[in-house]
C-alpha positions in Angstrom: 0.0 0.0 0.0 2.8 2.4 0.9 4.5 1.6 -2.4 1.3 2.5 -4.3 0.9 5.8 -2.5 4.5 6.8 -3.3 4.1 5.9 -6.9 0.8 7.8 -7.1 2.4 10.9 -5.4 5.4 10.7 -7.8 3.1 10.5 -10.9 0.9 13.3 -9.6 4.0 15.5 -9.0 5.4 14.7 -12.4 2.1 15.5 -14.1 1.7 18.8 -12.2 5.3 19.8 -13.0 4.8 19.0 -16.7 1.8 21.4 -16.9 4.1 24.5 -16.7 6.7 24.9 -19.4 10.2 26.0 -18.5 11.2 28.9 -20.8 14.8 30.2 -19.9 14.9 33.1 -22.4 13.2 36.1 -20.7 12.5 37.8 -23.9 10.8 34.8 -25.4 8.9 34.2 -22.2 7.7 37.8 -22.0 6.4 37.5 -25.6 4.5 34.3 -24.9 3.0 35.6 -21.7 1.8 38.7 -23.4 0.1 36.8 -26.2 -0.8 33.3 -25.0 -1.2 33.4 -21.2 -5.0 32.9 -21.4 -5.5 32.3 -17.7 -3.2 35.2 -16.6 -1.2 33.1 -14.1 2.2 34.4 -15.3 3.1 31.0 -16.8 2.6 29.1 -20.0 1.1 25.7 -19.6 1.2 22.8 -22.0 -2.5 23.2 -22.7 -2.0 26.9 -23.6 0.9 26.0 -25.9 -1.0 23.3 -27.7 -3.5 25.9 -29.0 -0.9 28.2 -30.6 -0.8 28.3 -34.4 1.6 31.3 -34.9 4.5 32.8 -33.1 6.1 36.0 -34.3 8.8 37.3 -31.9 11.2 39.5 -33.8 11.5 42.8 -32.0 14.4 41.8 -29.7 17.3 39.3 -30.1 16.6 35.8 -28.6 19.2 33.5 -27.1 17.1 30.4 -26.7 13.8 29.0 -27.9 13.7 26.2 -25.3 10.1 25.4 -24.6 9.1 25.6 -28.3 8.8 21.8 -28.4 5.5 22.0 -26.5 3.9 24.1 -29.2 3.1 21.0 -31.3 0.3 22.6 -33.3 2.5 25.5 -34.4 2.2 26.3 -38.1 4.1 29.5 -38.4 7.2 30.6 -36.5 9.1 33.8 -37.0 12.1 34.2 -34.7 14.1 36.4 -37.0 15.8 39.5 -35.5 14.0 42.4 -37.1 17.1 44.6 -37.2 18.6 43.6 -40.5 21.9 45.3 -39.7 22.6 43.2 -36.5 22.4 39.5 -35.6 20.2 38.0 -33.0 21.5 35.6 -30.4 20.1 32.2 -31.4 22.9 29.6 -31.9 20.7 26.5 -32.1 17.1 25.7 -33.0 15.4 22.3 -32.3 12.0 22.0 -34.1 11.9 18.2 -34.3 8.6 18.1 -32.3 6.9 21.0 -34.3 5.9 18.7 -37.1 2.9 20.8 -38.2 5.2 23.7 -39.1 4.5 25.3 -42.5 6.4 28.6 -42.3 9.7 29.1 -40.6 11.6 32.4 -40.5 14.8 32.5 -38.5 16.8 35.2 -40.3 19.6 37.3 -38.7 20.7 34.9 -36.0 23.9 33.0 -35.3 22.7 29.5 -36.3 25.5 27.2 -37.6 23.2 24.3 -38.2 19.5 23.8 -38.9 17.8 20.4 -38.9 14.4 20.4 -40.4 14.2 16.8 -41.3 11.0 16.3 -39.2 9.3 19.4 -40.7 8.3 18.0 -44.0 5.1 20.2 -44.2 7.2 23.3 -44.6 6.1 25.5 -47.5 8.3 28.5 -46.6 11.8 28.6 -45.1 13.8 31.8 -44.5 17.1 31.4 -42.7 19.1 34.3 -44.2 22.1 35.9 -42.5 23.2 33.1 -40.2 26.3 30.9 -40.1 24.9 27.8 -41.7 27.5 25.5 -43.4 25.0 23.0 -44.9 21.3 22.7 -45.4 19.2 19.7 -46.4 15.7 20.2 -47.7 15.7 17.1 -49.9 12.5 15.5 -48.4 10.4 18.7 -48.5 8.1 18.1 -51.5 5.7 21.0 -50.6 8.4 23.6 -50.0 7.7 26.6 -52.2 10.0 29.3 -50.9 13.6 29.0 -49.6 15.7 32.0 -48.7 19.1 30.9 -47.3 21.4 33.6 -48.6 24.2 35.2 -46.6 25.4 32.1 -44.8 28.5 29.9 -45.1 26.9 27.1 -47.1 29.1 24.7 -48.9 26.3 22.2 -49.3 22.7 22.7 -50.3 20.6 19.6 -51.0 17.4 20.1 -53.0 16.5 16.6 -54.0 12.8 16.2 -55.0 11.8 19.8 -54.2 9.2 19.6 -56.9 7.1 22.6 -55.5 10.0 25.0 -55.0 9.3 28.2 -56.9 11.6 30.7 -55.2 15.2 30.0 -54.2 17.7 32.6 -52.8 21.0 31.0 -51.9 23.3 33.9 -52.8 26.4 35.0 -50.9 27.5 31.6 -49.6 30.4 29.3 -50.4 28.7 26.9 -52.8 30.9 25.3 -55.4 28.0 23.3 -56.9 24.3 23.6 -57.0 21.8 21.0 -58.4 18.4 22.4 -59.2 17.4 19.6 -61.6 14.8 18.3 -59.2 13.0 21.7 -58.9 10.8 21.9 -62.0 8.6 24.6 -60.5 11.4 27.0 -60.0 10.6 30.5 -61.2 13.1 32.6 -59.3 16.7 31.6 -58.6 19.3 33.8 -57.0 22.6 32.0 -56.5 24.8 35.1 -56.9 28.1 35.5 -55.0 29.1 31.9 -54.6 31.9 29.8 -56.1 30.0 28.0 -58.8 31.9 26.8 -61.8 28.9 25.5 -63.6 25.1 25.9 -63.4 22.5 23.6 -65.1 19.1 25.1 -65.5 18.0 23.0 -68.5 15.4 21.3 -66.3 13.9 24.5 -65.1 11.6 25.4 -67.9 9.5 27.8 -65.8 12.4 30.0 -64.7 11.6 33.7 -65.0 14.3 35.3 -62.9 18.0 34.1 -62.7 20.7 35.9 -60.7 23.9 33.9 -61.0 26.3 36.9 -61.1 29.6 36.9 -59.2 30.6 33.3 -59.6 33.1 31.4 -61.7 30.9 30.3 -64.5 32.4 29.7 -67.9 29.3 28.5 -69.7 25.5 29.1 -69.3 22.9 27.3 -71.4 19.5 29.0 -71.5 17.8 27.4 -74.5 15.2 25.7 -72.3 14.3 28.9 -70.3 11.9 30.6 -72.7 10.1 32.4 -69.9 13.2 34.1 -68.6 12.6 37.9 -68.1 15.5 38.8 -65.8 19.1 37.5 -66.3 22.0 38.7 -64.1 25.1 36.8 -65.1 27.8 39.5 -64.7 31.1 39.0 -63.0 31.8 35.5 -64.2 34.1 34.0 -66.8 31.7 33.7 -69.7 33.2 33.9 -73.2 29.9 33.3 -75.0 26.2 33.9 -74.1 23.3 32.9 -76.4 19.9 34.6 -75.5 18.2 34.2 -78.8 15.6 31.8 -77.3 14.8 34.1 -74.4 12.4 36.4 -76.2 10.7 37.4 -72.9 13.9 38.9 -71.6 13.5 42.5 -70.4 16.5 42.9 -68.2 20.0 41.6 -69.0 23.2 42.2 -67.0 26.2 40.3 -68.5 28.9 42.8 -67.5 32.4 41.9 -66.4 32.8 38.7 -68.4 34.9 37.8 -71.5 32.3 38.2 -74.2 33.4 39.1 -77.7 30.0 38.8 -79.3 26.5 39.7 -77.9 23.4 39.1 -80.1 20.2 40.6 -78.7 18.4 41.1 -82.0 15.7 38.5 -80.9 15.2 40.2 -77.5 12.7 42.8 -78.6 11.2 43.2 -75.1 14.6 44.2 -73.7 14.4 47.4 -71.6 17.7 47.3 -69.7 21.1 46.1 -70.9 24.3 46.1 -68.9 27.3 44.7 -70.8 30.2 46.8 -69.6 33.7 45.3 -69.1 33.7 42.7 -71.8 35.6 42.4 -75.1 33.0 43.5 -77.5 34.0 45.3 -80.7 30.5 46.1 -81.9 27.1 46.2 -80.2 23.8 46.3 -82.2 20.7 47.3 -80.4 18.9 48.6 -83.4 16.2 45.9 -83.1 15.5 46.7 -79.4 12.8 49.3 -79.6 11.8 48.9 -76.0 15.4 49.6 -74.7 15.6 52.5 -72.3 18.8 51.9 -70.3 22.1 50.8 -72.0 25.4 50.6 -70.2 28.5 49.4 -72.1 31.4 51.1 -70.3 35.1 50.3 -69.9 35.5 48.5 -73.3 38.3 50.1 -75.3 37.7 47.4 -78.0 34.2 48.7 -78.7 34.2 50.7 -81.9 30.6 50.7 -83.0 27.2 50.9 -81.3 24.1 50.6 -83.5 21.1 52.5 -82.2 17.5 53.1 -83.5 17.1 56.5 -85.0 15.0 58.8 -82.9 14.8 56.5 -79.9 14.6 58.1 -76.5 17.0 56.5 -74.0 16.7 57.2 -70.3 20.3 56.2 -69.7 23.0 55.7 -72.3 26.5 55.3 -71.1 29.8 54.3 -72.8 33.3 55.6 -73.5 32.9 58.6 -75.8 36.5 58.7 -76.9 36.8 55.2 -78.0 33.4 54.6 -79.5 32.0 55.6 -82.9 28.2 55.6 -82.7 25.7 54.9 -85.5 22.0 55.3 -85.7 20.2 52.7 -87.8 17.1 53.7 -89.7 15.1 50.4 -89.8 13.0 51.6 -92.8 15.7 52.6 -95.2 18.4 50.4 -93.6 21.0 53.2 -94.0 23.4 54.1 -91.3 24.9 57.6 -90.6 27.8 58.4 -88.3 27.0 60.7 -85.5 28.0 61.5 -82.0 24.9 60.4 -80.3 26.4 60.4 -76.9 26.9 64.2 -77.0 23.1 64.5 -77.3 22.4 62.2 -74.3 24.7 63.7 -71.7 23.5 64.3 -68.2 21.1 67.2 -67.6 23.6 69.0 -65.5 26.1 69.0 -68.4 23.4 70.3 -70.8 22.7 73.1 -68.3 26.4 73.8 -68.1 26.6 74.1 -71.9 23.6 76.4 -72.0 24.9 78.6 -69.2 28.3 78.8 -70.9 26.7 79.8 -74.2 24.7 82.5 -72.5 27.5 83.8 -70.5 30.0 84.1 -73.3 27.7 85.0 -76.1 29.3 88.4 -76.5 32.7 86.9 -76.4 31.8 84.4 -79.1 30.6 87.2 -81.3 33.8 89.1 -80.7 35.9 86.0 -81.4 34.3 85.7 -84.9 35.9 89.0 -85.7 39.2 88.8 -83.8 40.9 86.6 -81.2 40.0 87.3 -77.6 42.7 88.9 -75.5 43.8 87.3 -72.2 41.9 89.9 -70.2 38.7 89.2 -72.2 39.1 85.5 -71.8 39.5 86.0 -68.0 36.3 88.0 -67.7 34.4 85.7 -70.0 35.3 82.7 -67.8 34.4 84.8 -64.7 30.9 85.6 -66.2 30.5 81.9 -67.1 31.3 80.8 -63.6 29.0 83.4 -62.1 26.1 82.2 -64.4 26.7 78.6 -63.3 26.6 79.6 -59.6 23.4 81.5 -60.3 21.8 78.5 -62.0 22.9 76.2 -59.1 21.5 78.6 -56.5 18.2 78.9 -58.4 18.0 75.1 -58.7 18.8 74.8 -54.9 16.1 77.3 -54.0 13.5 75.7 -56.3 14.2 72.2 -54.8 14.0 73.6 -51.2 10.7 75.3 -52.0 9.4 72.0 -53.5 10.5 70.1 -50.4 8.8 72.7 -48.1 5.6 72.5 -50.1 5.5 68.7 -50.0 5.9 68.7 -46.2 2.8 70.8 -45.8 0.7 69.5 -48.6 -2.9 68.7 -47.7 -4.4 67.6 -51.0 -4.5 64.1 -52.5 -1.4 62.4 -53.8 -0.8 60.9 -57.3 1.4 57.9 -57.6 2.2 57.0 -61.3 3.6 53.6 -60.6 0.6 51.3 -60.5 2.2 48.7 -58.3 3.4 51.2 -55.8 0.1 53.0 -55.9 -1.8 49.8 -55.1 0.5 49.1 -52.2 0.3 52.6 -50.7 -3.4 53.0 -51.1 -4.0 49.6 -49.7 -1.9 50.2 -46.6 -2.2 53.9 -45.7 -5.7 55.1 -46.8 -6.7 55.2 -43.2 -10.1 56.9 -43.7 -11.1 54.5 -46.5 -12.1 57.3 -49.0 -10.1 55.7 -51.9 -7.6 58.6 -51.8 -4.3 59.2 -50.1 -3.9 62.6 -48.6 -0.7 64.4 -47.6 -1.7 64.1 -43.9 -2.2 60.3 -44.2 1.2 60.1 -45.9 3.0 62.1 -43.2 1.7 59.9 -40.5 3.7 57.0 -41.8 7.1 56.4 -40.1 8.1 52.9 -41.4 7.5 51.3 -44.7 8.4 48.0 -46.4 7.6 48.0 -50.1 10.2 45.3 -51.0 9.8 42.7 -53.8 6.8 44.3 -55.5 8.2 45.1 -58.9 8.2 48.9 -58.4 10.0 50.9 -61.1 9.4 54.4 -59.9 9.0 55.9 -56.4 7.4 59.2 -57.6 4.8 60.1 -55.0 6.8 58.6 -52.2 8.3 62.0 -51.3 5.0 63.0 -49.6 5.8 60.4 -46.9 8.2 63.0 -45.5 8.1 61.6 -41.9 9.6 58.3 -42.8 12.3 57.0 -40.4 12.7 53.6 -41.9 12.3 52.6 -45.6 12.7 49.1 -47.2 12.3 49.1 -50.9 14.7 46.3 -51.9 14.2 43.8 -54.7 12.5 46.1 -57.1 13.5 47.8 -60.4 14.1 51.4 -59.1 16.7 53.3 -61.1 16.9 56.7 -59.1 16.3 57.3 -55.4 16.4 60.8 -54.0 16.1 60.7 -50.2 16.3 64.5 -49.7 12.6 64.6 -48.9 13.0 62.4 -45.7 15.0 64.5 -43.2 14.2 62.1 -40.3 15.3 59.0 -42.2 17.4 56.6 -40.0 17.3 53.3 -41.9 17.2 52.6 -45.7 17.4 49.3 -47.5 17.3 49.7 -51.2 19.4 46.7 -52.2 18.9 44.6 -55.3 17.4 47.3 -57.5 18.7 48.9 -60.7 19.9 52.1 -59.1 22.4 54.2 -60.9 21.9 57.2 -58.6 21.3 57.4 -54.8 21.2 60.7 -53.0 21.5 60.6 -49.2 23.2 63.9 -48.7 20.3 65.4 -46.9 19.9 62.6 -44.4 22.1 63.5 -41.4 20.2 61.1 -39.1 20.8 58.1 -41.3 22.3 55.2 -39.2 21.8 52.2 -41.4 22.2 52.0 -45.2 21.9 48.8 -47.3 22.3 49.5 -51.0 23.9 46.3 -52.3 23.5 44.8 -55.8 22.9 48.0 -57.8 24.7 49.9 -60.5 25.8 52.9 -58.5 29.5 53.0 -59.2 29.8 56.1 -56.9 28.4 56.6 -53.4 28.5 59.9 -51.4 28.1 59.3 -47.7 30.1 62.3 -46.5 27.0 64.0 -45.1 25.9 61.1 -42.9 28.0 61.5 -39.7 25.6 59.2 -37.7 26.0 56.3 -40.1 26.7 53.1 -38.1 26.1 50.3 -40.6 26.8 50.4 -44.4 26.2 47.5 -46.8 27.2 48.4 -50.3 28.2 45.0 -51.8 28.3 44.5 -55.6 27.6 48.0 -56.8 30.8 48.4 -58.9 32.3 51.0 -56.6 35.8 52.2 -57.7 36.2 54.5 -54.7 34.7 54.7 -51.2 35.3 57.6 -48.8 34.2 56.9 -45.2 36.4 59.5 -43.5 33.3 61.5 -42.5 31.6 58.5 -40.8 33.3 58.2 -37.4 30.3 56.3 -35.9 30.6 53.5 -38.4 30.5 50.0 -36.8 29.6 47.7 -39.7 31.0 48.1 -43.2 30.4 45.6 -45.9 31.8 46.7 -49.4 32.3 43.2 -50.7 32.7 42.5 -54.4 33.5 45.9 -55.9 36.4 47.4 -57.8 38.1 49.2 -54.9 41.9 49.6 -55.1 42.2 51.5 -51.8 40.2 51.7 -48.6 41.1 54.0 -45.7 39.5 53.1 -42.4 41.9 55.0 -40.1 39.1 57.5 -39.2 36.6 54.7 -38.3 37.8 53.7 -34.8 34.4 52.4 -33.8 34.5 49.8 -36.6 33.4 46.3 -35.3 32.8 44.4 -38.6 34.6 44.9 -41.9 33.9 42.9 -45.1 35.9 44.2 -48.0 36.5 40.9 -49.8 36.5 40.5 -53.6 38.0 43.9 -54.4 41.4 44.9 -55.8 43.1 46.0 -52.6 46.9 45.8 -52.4 47.1 47.3 -48.9 44.8 47.4 -45.9 45.8 49.1 -42.6 43.7 48.1 -39.6 46.1 49.1 -36.8 43.9 52.0 -35.8 40.8 49.8 -35.4 41.5 48.2 -32.1 37.9 47.3 -31.5 37.6 45.3 -34.8 35.7 42.1 -34.1 35.4 40.5 -37.6 37.5 41.1 -40.7 37.0 39.6 -44.2 39.5 40.9 -46.7 39.5 37.8 -48.9 40.0 37.7 -52.6 42.1 40.8 -52.9 45.8 41.4 -53.8 47.2 41.7 -50.3 50.8 40.7 -49.6 50.6 41.6 -45.9 47.9 41.8 -43.3 48.9 43.0 -39.8 46.3 42.3 -37.1 48.7 42.4 -34.1 46.9 45.4 -32.6 43.4 43.9 -33.2 43.2 41.9 -30.0 39.4 41.9 -30.0 39.3 40.0 -33.3 37.2 36.9 -33.2 37.0 36.3 -37.0 39.6 36.7 -39.7 39.0 35.7 -43.3 42.0 36.6 -45.5 41.9 33.8 -48.0 42.7 34.1 -51.7 45.4 36.8 -51.4 49.1 36.7 -51.9 50.1 36.4 -48.3 53.3 34.6 -47.3 52.7 34.8 -43.6 49.9 35.4 -41.1 50.6 36.4 -37.5 47.7 35.7 -35.1 49.8 35.2 -32.0 48.2 38.3 -30.3 44.6 37.4 -31.2 43.7 35.1 -28.3 40.0 35.7 -28.8 40.1 34.4 -32.4 37.3 31.9 -33.1 37.4 31.8 -37.0 40.5 31.9 -39.2 40.4 31.4 -42.9 43.7 31.9 -44.6 43.3 29.4 -47.4 44.6 29.8 -51.0 47.6 32.0 -50.2 51.3 31.3 -50.3 51.8 30.2 -46.7 54.4 27.6 -45.7 53.3 27.6 -42.0 50.5 28.8 -39.8 50.9 29.1 -36.0 47.6 28.8 -34.0 49.2 27.8 -30.7 48.0 31.1 -29.1 44.4 30.7 -30.3 42.8 28.5 -27.7 39.3 29.7 -28.5 39.6 28.8 -32.2 36.6 26.8 -33.5 37.1 27.0 -37.2 40.4 26.9 -39.2 40.7 26.9 -43.0 44.3 26.9 -44.2 43.7 24.9 -47.4 45.5 25.6 -50.7 48.9 26.6 -49.3 52.3 24.9 -49.0 52.1 24.0 -45.3 54.1 21.0 -44.2 53.5 21.0 -40.5 50.3 21.9 -38.5 50.2 21.8 -34.7 46.7 21.8 -33.2 47.5 20.7 -29.7 46.5 24.0 -28.2 43.1 24.2 -29.9 40.7 22.0 -27.9 37.6 23.9 -29.0 38.3 23.3 -32.7 35.1 22.1 -34.5 36.0 22.6 -38.2 39.3 22.1 -40.0 40.1 22.4 -43.7 43.8 21.8 -44.3 43.4 20.2 -47.7 45.8 20.6 -50.6 48.9 21.3 -48.6 52.1 19.3 -48.0 51.3 17.6 -44.8 52.8 14.2 -44.1 51.4 14.0 -40.5 48.2 15.3 -38.9 47.4 14.9 -35.2 43.8 15.8 -34.2 43.8 13.7 -31.0 43.7 16.9 -28.9 40.6 18.2 -30.7 37.7 16.4 -29.1 35.1 18.9 -30.4 36.0 18.3 -34.1 32.9 17.9 -36.3 34.3 18.5 -39.8 37.7 17.6 -41.3 38.8 18.1 -44.9 42.4 16.9 -45.4 42.5 15.6 -49.0 45.3 16.6 -51.3 48.1 16.0 -48.8 50.9 13.4 -48.3 49.3 11.7 -45.3 49.8 7.9 -45.0 47.7 7.6 -41.8 44.7 9.4 -40.4 43.6 8.7 -36.9 40.3 10.1 -35.7 39.5 7.6 -33.0 39.5 10.4 -30.3 37.1 12.6 -32.4 33.8 11.2 -31.3 31.8 14.3 -32.5 33.2 14.0 -36.1 30.5 13.8 -38.7 32.2 15.0 -41.9 35.5 13.6 -43.1 36.9 14.1 -46.6 40.3 12.6 -47.3 40.1 11.8 -51.0 41.9 12.3 -53.3 45.0 11.4 -51.4 47.1 8.6 -53.1 49.5 8.3 -50.2 46.8 7.3 -47.6 47.1 3.7 -46.4 45.2 3.5 -43.2 42.2 5.4 -41.7 41.5 4.7 -38.0 37.9 5.5 -37.0 35.8 5.0 -33.8 33.3 2.2 -34.2 30.4 4.0 -32.5 30.4 7.1 -34.8 27.9 7.3 -37.7 29.3 9.7 -40.3 27.1 12.0 -42.4 30.0 12.0 -45.0 33.0 9.8 -45.1 35.3 10.0 -48.2 38.6 8.2 -48.5 40.7 6.6 -51.3 39.4 3.2 -52.3 42.8 1.5 -51.7 43.0 2.8 -48.1 42.3 0.4 -45.3 39.7 1.5 -42.7 40.2 0.2 -39.1 37.6 0.5 -36.4 38.6 0.3 -32.8 
């Protein structure tokens, strides 16, 4: 009887304890209590959790979602950190018991792995801006949307993703990508990876393809007849056939090796960027819809054929080296002319007009006799005075317009139909079918991303805006002078060739990546803390007037110099994939993360950067790397240089080391007990001891001279790649470990203890 009572008491206690869920993260718990504590007892019970279908906790960074396993009916989870310019605190996420999940957003965190093998009902997965190295969605047959860009992915499995329509996997480390099992794919962005090939022949429904900034040498598009957008710039293409892609409206194939480009069949084409190739002629005389043409930096280009009388919004190429023809399609006769002189920028036209007005008397005089030096002096002075007058009149007119807009009370007209539908649908608060100036001024934050907007005319009436997201559209010009209170702007992935933020002194966060800007003036933004300007073809970047800058990402541009000596608050710097020959970081003692990979550096001195936790300096011309003073270092990637040694004996916190593609003959890892990932492939190692690295999960050591590999002490190891390596004779493995990937030479003997 006593035994029965004890058992009953224990069971009752267990049941009572199980009713209340333990939620360690105070931010997560506060959100749950505010939204789902139906009995107001200050706790979340199992019963309350089971009724929840949607969780959206994005305002503050989370460190743990422990307790989420009790929300078994959950269909939508958004645990992203809403601040795009910073990372949240989640390092792990276990959703194995949330098998009803259909939508998962976990962007902007610090996840290095994500297991969704039990979440096969997912239709939407967003895991952008994390630290993921691999992602497997192979069993997810109903998945329609996958956004996993800005991670560290080297593997992405998409087997049998037959419903997948949207895939963003750009800015990762992918060397291969198989989308042959994704027949529904309409939008593919795999830009900024390391792809050497891309097969889209099985993706007949593809409409948008962004594969720029890779290592592609060929691209077959015959099967993609619905393609409307193609960005394949910054690759190694020597030929590109788009004759079957008659729906194409937007083509960017700049920075390749093309000698011929035939767009005669692409009559719907409105935008063409083909700069930095090897073209000798360019014929766009059949492209009546063409509005924007960029074919700069091609000294080989001698002839551009245009349609007579066509009005181009933007026409840009080297005047000195290009002879321009207009082609009359009716008479098929060509006449030589300097078309570019008639399509110069408006300011230059005004300058010419002012000059003609100012020196009219001088010109008349010069027809009779040469001007004296004194007359030339006064003529120039009059010309400059006229120019200053015009500039002042223009400034006053613009200021008057801004003032009028800020006090406007009438109804607003928005020419762009897509933008109009969005604005009227969201901000017509009185439901009268109109949008007044007062309604517009009440708006402080706006997200009009991914709508297909081409013009933002009318947006200037929203003059109280503090945060604007207009990314993933087709906007060409953005004048932010109407928004004096603006603090945050994300205009990335547009078609911008001009961005004016000179009148936004309160701006703290600017994201303008993947545009056609070439120049960027941020000298009037002293409060700027975060700047992302990747892939905009910058040749110069001046940040001397931005002392508050903490995050700078100017990856994949054409920068030959970068001065950060005035930016002593800098915490994160990504300047990889430029043309830098020198980088001085000695004044940036607070620097936490530095990526200067894929430049032309011969030296990188980080001795004074003792706060550094991440250093990526791969693909340079370095002969040595000294990290002896960087005891906080957790990530070091110095691969593909000319190193003969790397000393990490002072880096006890190191969890990731990549030193592949060098000439290293000896590697001592005895002082790195926290090491989880090691890539030492393609060196000259004859011995490798990882017995002192019990946390090791990934090991790539192929392409060395090893005869023996012993990983019997590495019980956490899941990925081991040791092939090809002809010298390898024996591989010692622990019997109890099940490997996710184990690659070794066929002739090598595997011994299990």
